[in-house]
C-alpha positions in Angstrom: 99.4 54.0 206.6 101.1 52.8 209.8 104.4 54.6 210.8 105.4 52.4 213.8 109.1 51.5 213.1 109.8 54.1 210.2 113.0 55.6 210.4 112.8 59.6 210.1 115.2 62.4 209.8 114.4 66.0 210.5 116.4 69.0 210.2 116.0 71.9 212.0 114.9 70.3 215.2 115.7 72.5 217.9 112.4 74.7 218.2 109.0 75.3 216.2 107.8 73.1 213.4 110.9 70.8 213.7 110.6 70.2 217.3 107.0 69.4 217.0 107.3 67.0 214.1 109.8 65.1 216.2 107.6 64.9 219.0 104.8 63.8 217.1 106.6 61.2 214.8 108.1 59.7 218.2 104.2 59.3 219.3 103.4 57.4 216.0 106.4 55.1 216.5 108.9 56.2 214.6 112.8 56.0 215.1 113.7 59.6 215.0 117.1 61.3 214.2 117.3 65.2 214.6 120.0 67.2 212.8 120.5 70.6 214.2 123.0 73.0 215.3 121.1 72.9 218.6 118.6 70.4 220.0 115.4 70.3 221.9 115.2 69.1 225.5 114.3 65.3 225.2 115.1 62.1 226.9 112.7 59.9 224.5 113.6 56.5 223.6 114.2 56.2 219.8 115.3 59.7 219.5 119.1 60.8 218.3 120.2 64.2 217.8 123.3 64.7 215.6 124.9 68.0 215.9 124.9 69.0 212.1 125.0 72.4 210.3 123.3 71.5 207.4 125.2 74.6 205.5 128.4 71.7 205.7 128.2 69.1 203.2 131.0 67.1 205.4 128.8 67.4 208.7 125.8 66.3 206.6 127.9 63.4 204.9 128.6 62.3 208.6 125.5 62.4 209.9 124.0 60.3 207.3 126.8 57.8 207.4 125.9 57.4 211.2 122.3 56.9 210.8 122.8 54.4 208.3 125.1 52.4 210.0 122.5 51.8 212.5 119.7 51.1 209.9 119.9 50.1 206.5 116.8 52.3 205.5 115.8 55.9 205.7 111.8 56.1 205.4 111.0 59.7 205.6 113.1 62.7 205.2 112.0 66.4 206.3 113.8 69.1 205.0 112.7 71.7 207.5 115.8 73.7 208.5 115.7 77.2 207.3 115.8 80.9 208.2 115.0 84.6 206.6 116.3 88.1 206.9 114.3 91.0 206.1 115.1 94.5 204.5 115.4 96.1 201.1 117.6 94.4 198.3 120.0 97.2 198.5 120.7 96.8 202.0 120.9 93.0 202.2 124.3 92.0 203.4 126.0 89.6 201.5 126.7 87.2 204.6 122.8 87.1 205.2 122.1 86.1 201.4 124.7 83.4 201.5 123.4 81.9 204.8 119.7 81.8 203.7 120.5 80.3 200.0 123.2 77.8 202.1 120.7 76.6 204.7 117.2 77.0 202.9 118.4 75.4 199.2 122.0 73.9 199.7 121.1 72.1 203.0 117.9 70.5 201.7 120.0 69.3 198.4 122.8 67.9 200.6 120.2 65.8 202.7 118.2 64.7 200.0 121.1 63.3 197.4 122.0 61.3 200.1 118.4 59.9 201.2 117.3 59.1 197.8 119.8 56.0 196.6 118.5 54.5 200.2 115.0 55.0 199.4 115.3 53.9 195.8 116.8 50.8 197.1 114.4 50.1 199.5 111.4 50.8 197.0 109.7 53.3 199.6 110.2 56.8 200.9 108.6 60.1 201.5 110.6 63.4 201.3 108.9 66.6 202.6 110.6 70.2 201.9 109.1 73.0 203.8 109.0 76.0 202.0 106.8 79.0 202.6 104.1 81.1 200.9 107.1 83.3 200.3 107.7 80.5 197.7 104.2 81.1 195.8 104.4 84.9 195.6 106.9 87.6 196.0 106.9 90.1 198.6 108.7 93.1 199.5 111.5 93.2 201.9 112.0 89.8 201.5 113.4 89.2 198.2 116.4 86.7 199.4 114.0 84.6 201.4 111.6 84.4 198.6 114.2 83.6 196.3 115.2 80.4 198.2 111.9 79.3 198.7 110.9 79.5 195.1 114.3 77.3 194.7 112.6 74.7 197.3 109.7 74.9 195.2 111.1 74.3 191.8 113.5 71.6 193.1 110.3 69.7 194.7 108.2 69.9 191.7 111.0 68.6 189.6 111.7 65.8 192.7 108.3 64.4 192.8 108.0 63.9 189.1 111.4 62.3 189.0 110.9 59.7 192.0 107.3 58.8 191.6 108.0 55.4 189.6 110.2 54.6 192.6 107.3 54.8 195.0 109.1 57.9 196.7 106.7 60.4 197.6 107.8 64.2 197.5 105.7 66.6 199.4 106.3 70.5 199.4 104.5 72.5 202.4 103.7 76.0 201.9 103.2 77.6 205.6 101.9 81.2 206.1 103.2 82.8 209.4 103.8 80.4 212.2 104.3 81.4 215.8 107.8 80.2 216.1 111.3 82.2 216.6 111.5 82.7 212.7 111.0 86.1 213.0 113.8 86.9 215.4 115.4 88.6 212.4 112.9 90.8 212.0 112.4 93.3 214.4 108.8 94.8 213.2 107.0 91.1 213.5 106.3 90.1 216.7 104.7 86.2 216.9 101.5 86.4 218.0 98.1 83.7 218.9 96.5 84.4 215.2 99.4 82.7 213.6 99.7 79.5 212.5 100.8 76.8 215.7 103.8 74.9 214.8 102.0 71.5 216.2 98.9 72.2 214.0 101.5 72.8 211.0 103.3 69.6 212.2 100.2 67.3 212.4 99.3 68.3 208.8 102.4 66.8 207.9 102.0 63.8 210.2 98.7 63.0 208.4 100.4 63.5 204.8 102.9 60.6 206.2 100.1 58.3 207.0 98.2 58.4 203.9 98.0 55.2 201.6 100.8 54.0 199.4 98.8 55.4 196.2 97.7 58.9 197.6 100.3 61.3 197.1 99.9 65.0 198.5 102.0 66.8 196.2 101.7 70.6 197.7 100.3 71.5 201.1 99.6 75.1 201.3 98.3 76.4 204.8 97.8 80.1 206.2 96.4 81.7 209.2 92.9 82.5 208.8 93.1 86.0 210.2 96.9 86.6 210.1 96.7 90.2 211.7 93.9 89.3 214.1 90.2 90.1 214.0 89.2 93.3 212.2 88.2 96.0 214.6 84.5 97.4 214.1 
């Protein structure tokens, strides 16, 4: 499917996968609205940044009102904004738990609930929710983050069944470790070249967006082949 002229909304655009998605969808001819607390450096035509904290429902509402004043439809929504904190459950501060829940779960819901009515009205749409392999398996020291990404999985599993008859696709993406600043809150993990590259993860999603109308990729799981690098002999 051709993406030229499609209206795309992407959250969490300042770096990593979000920035790569913006760049690639712009190259495909989309009009892109980037939502986030920070922007990436761009003067590309057809790109608009709207300062938005996805944890704040009023800011999300205002962002979507701005978009829909300019366009009568939203074709693509990519819920990319997210963060993680690491540590034992009994050491996890309530503030960090709340921030993960509000960003990874609430922010996704706030955006989705506004995009869906527009997509239903136009009889077309594709929503991509970015979870994590932490949404497929429990991991020690990551209980809060795992909880949020299992929520993303459950939300997405329900959503695609709810929306398929309206010709709206829902795809949930489960990346393993990606070389981004996601690990800024984990002093024991340093991003390296054996991790997935954000550009490659974004390219996989762009491919999913370009598939024929009757072709629905529900789940996309991708992991680095050797996440810790080659084994030494």
